[in-house]
N, C-alpha and C positions, 0 to 999 in steps of 0.2 A: 067888908070881906073881900075888896082890893089886901088890905093888909095884913091879910090874915094868909094869902095866897101868895104875896112876896114869904112872906114867915118862911112859909111851905116850901117853894124853890130853894132855898135859903137855904134850909138846914138839909134839905140835899144834897144840893151842893158842897156844903161842910162834910159830910161824909162820905160820900162821893171821894174831892179830894181827900176826908183823914184816909181814908182805903187806901187809895194811889201812894199817899204822904210815907205809909206803914210799908206796907209791900214794899214798895222801892228802895228805901235807905234801907229793908233787912235785907235786899237781894240786889246792891250796893248796883241798882242801874243806871243809867245816864245815858244820853242820847251822844253826847261829846266823848265822851270812856268809849261807847259801843265805836264808832268810827274814829276814833285813835285809837283803837284794838284792831279793828279790822285792816287800818291800813300801814300802822308800821309794827306790828304786828300776825298780821293774819290768821288774829281770832275776831272768827264772825259771832259768835256768841249769842253775845250782847244784841249784836245788830239783826240774828234773825226772831230775838223774843217781841222787837217793835215788829217783823213779822206774822207774829200771834194777836196780837194786839190791832193790827189793823183787819183784820181777820175777821175777828170777835163782835169789834165794831161797826166791821162792813156788812157779815149777814144781819148783825140788829138793823143798822137804819135803813138797809133795804128792805129788810120788813118789813117796816113803819113804813115805805115809801108802798111798797106791794101792797099792803091794807089799806093802801087811803087815807094813812092817819099821818101823814110828815110829809111835804111840798119840799123838794130837790131845792126849789127856787123862793123856797125862804130862807133859806142860808147865805150865810154872808159869801161862803166861797162858791156858788151858786152866781152866775151873774150875767145877764144879756152880753156882755163885752170881755176875754182877757186882756187885761194890761199885765201884757210877760215882762218890758223893759223894769216895771216899778217890781214882781216877783221876781227877776233872775237876780236883777242888782243889790233889792233888799236881802234878800237870804242871802248871798253874799255880805253883808254888811255883814248879816247875824249872823253865820259859819264864825267867820274873822274873830268877830267879836267875844262868839264863844269859844273858840281856844285860847284870846287872850281869859278868859275868866275863867276857863277851865272848867264850865258847863253853861248849860242854857238858863234861860230864868226859872221852868220848871226843876232845876237843879237847882239854882241857889234858892229857892226856896223849901227842901228836902235839906240843904245844909243848914239853915235859919235854922231852920227847929232840931236840930241838933247841937246845939249854939256854936253857931258861925258869923262873927261880929263884922265877917266882911262881906258876906251878902245882904245883912240888913244894908248896908250903903250902897253895896249896886242894886238892889233893888228898888233904892230911893229914887238914884242917879237913872236908870234902867225906865221905873213909871212915870216921870218927868218926861226924858227926849221921848216917851212914847207918845206921852199928853199932847205937850208941844207937837209931834207928828200928824196927831191925830188931828187935833184941833185947833191945835194952838200957832207959835209964829212960823213955825216950819211948815204949817197943812196946804196952805196957799203952793208953796214950791210942788211939793207931794200933787197935788189935785191939779196945778194950773200946767208942771212941765211934765216932770216923769208919767203920770199917770196918761195922759194926755195919748201916750203912741201906747197901742192896743190892738186887740185883732178881736172885731166884730166879727161876732158868733153870725154866721150865714142861718138862713128861712126864719130869723129871732128869735131862733132856741137860746137856750143858755149854757154857760161854757163846763159842760161836765160831759162824759164821754157815752154814756149813755144816751143821753140826748141827739147827743151827733149821731152816731151807730145806728140809730133810729130811721133820725134822718135820713138819712145813707139806703136802710131799706132791710136792715138788720132787725126781723124777728125778735121780740122778745127781747130788746138786746142789754136793758140790765136784770136780768134773770138769767140768765146766758152767763153774762160777769161776774157775777157772784156766786154761782155754782161754779164757775172754771174758777176764778180767781180765788176762794178760800179756800178751797181742800190745797192747792200749791201751794199758797203759805203756810198752811198749817205742816206742808210735806219738809217743807225747806226746816221748823221746829223742829220736826222731827228725826229728819235725819241727821243732826248735830248727836253723837252718839254721848259725847259729854253732856250736850243740852240734858238730854233726855233724866240727865240725874240730876239738874241741878234744880230742883223743885223751887222754889227759892227765885230762881227766876223765871220760871213758869209761871207761879202766879202773878206775878208783878207785872207780866205781859199779858196775860188774863185778865188782872183787876183795872191795870188800863182801857183794855176794849171796851171791860162792861162799862166803866164809869164817861169811856165815851156816849156808848148806848144811853142810860142812861140820862145825860146831859141831853140829848135829842128827843127825848121823851121828856122830860120838862118844860124844855124851853120850844120844843113845835107839835108833838101833841099832846103834851096838856095845854099847848099855850092856851086855851080857852079860860081853863079855871085857870091859871095862877096866871095871866098878864101884866109877867116879869119883865119885861125885853122888846124892845120892838121888833126881832129878829129871830133866829132860831141858830143858837148856838152851843156847841159843846166843851170837851177841854181845851182850853188855849192861855197863854199867859203869856200872851203880848198886853193886849187892849187892856185886861182887866184891870190889869197892873194900874195905868194910867187915868183908869176912873177910880178903883179905889185910891191912890192917891189925893184925886179932884176930890172925890167925895168926903175921905177922911176932914180934909180944910174947908171946904165950905158947902155940902150936902152930902153930911152924913147919914140922912135916910135911903139915900141912893144905896147906901154900903149893902140893903136889901136885894140881891140877885146871885142866879148862880153863878157867872163866875166869876165875882168876886168874890164870892162863898167856897169857891173851890180851896183859891189862894190861902184862907187863915184854916183850912179841913188842909188841904198838902201838909202846912206848917206843921201841927196840931198832932199830924200822922203821923210826923218823923220826928216828930219828940217823942211821944209814949212809945213809938219805936228805939231812940232814943236808951229811955228809961230804962226799960222791957231786957237792952242789952247793957247796961252798964255803961253805956259811951257816949252820953251828955257829958260835952267839956267845952268849955270857953274857949273863944278862940279868936284873932284879931292879925292885922297886917302885921307881916316881921318888918319889911320894911317900906322904906317912902316908894320905891322903883315898884314892890308889887303893889303897892294902890293903887302909883300910873297906871297900870298896868288893868286892873283891877277899872278904875273908872272906867280903860279909854274903850275895854271892851261894853262895860252898860251902854257908852254911850252908842258904840257897834250895835248891838243886838238890841236897846229900844225904839232906837230910828227906823234901824233894817226892819226889827221885828214887822210892823209897821208895813212899812215899802211891800213884804212882803206876804200880809196879808193873818201874819201869823207866827208859831215860831215849832219846832220840831216837832212839837206834841199836837198845834192846833192845825198845824199844813202837811206834815208827819199824819196822823191819826185821824182828826176828824175828817181834813176835806177829803182824806180820801177814803174814809167810808160811803162821800157825800160822790166820790166815782168824780172830783173836779178835773178839770180843766190845770189848775195850777198846783196841783200835789206835786205830778215829776217834776216840775221848773222850780219849785221852790226845795226838791230835795238835790236837786241838782247840784242847785247854786249853795246851798247848804252843807252840802259836804266839799265841794271847793273849793267854799270858805274854812272853812275849818282846816283843810291839808295844806291851803297857805300860811294861815297862821300857826300852821305845828312844822311848816318848813321854816315859819318864821324865827318860832321860838326854840327850836330845835337844833338847824343848822346854821340859821343866823343868817337865810337868806330863801330863796326859791328856787335856787337852783338846785338841780338831781329835785325836782319837785314831789315825781311820781314812782321815785327809787321808797323800795320800803328799805327799812333800815333793821 
């Protein structure tokens, strides 16, 4: 029965990932590209689409919680303390790594599915560093030094906004936040006329949001049936990459879980999209300089992503749907790191860091 449950959760992960990979590649949606568009060109369309994904994920996740089907404390994002230094430092490193690679871990999987062999190398290095930071040689530094600096949430609460507001006396805080935030996020999308005329972008954003909801359902709501992971999780593309690399090398049975399955699904969905659009082609590094830049970015994203507790999708959408206090810190750090990386790559220094070109 347990084996069947693992297969069921794995199948959902593959399907959810494939839907994301297919729609995101067709829409050319990329978290780093969205930040770059906003910083350098003043175009916020792709950034707004992630707001749509967050709105859908927020309503779905909070709906499960409101019905008593999902405990937010079972999530890796909602813990008794907030390791703010680790999140800020790690997310900044992750953002800088994104700039060097040109995309995040999720984007690398999308590129890999379309034939980009550079992304294969990046993901191997990314996964190795992520696992070393999660459970390997860098784990003691993370646990004993960086994560020692944290904010203990008062009153024995968990680190999510709804719990804090309820502690301060705000009635029905979780419902109030959801009802207020979701329409605002959707309105931000609808307000852009050009975005309303971009069905591929809207579909990609909606798919990401629904996939996050599916993740919470599989690993949190249906956990008694599926018993595949020790904690509730949803879309994230940092620790599953490290666990996947470790499982391939040492314990293949551990591959049967939702998180790792989404990696396969995203790559598969992107591959099918590239075939459908007749855009599949093999690509490799142009020279050693490009390779060095990608490898450095992979190291920064792997280590930084674990310190931050997730990637642009994991912290940006999954954690946001849980109202985790880590969400604004991680988003701030990633945008700062990405902007620093853009300054170095485009301008050669951080002089005039906040100037638009």
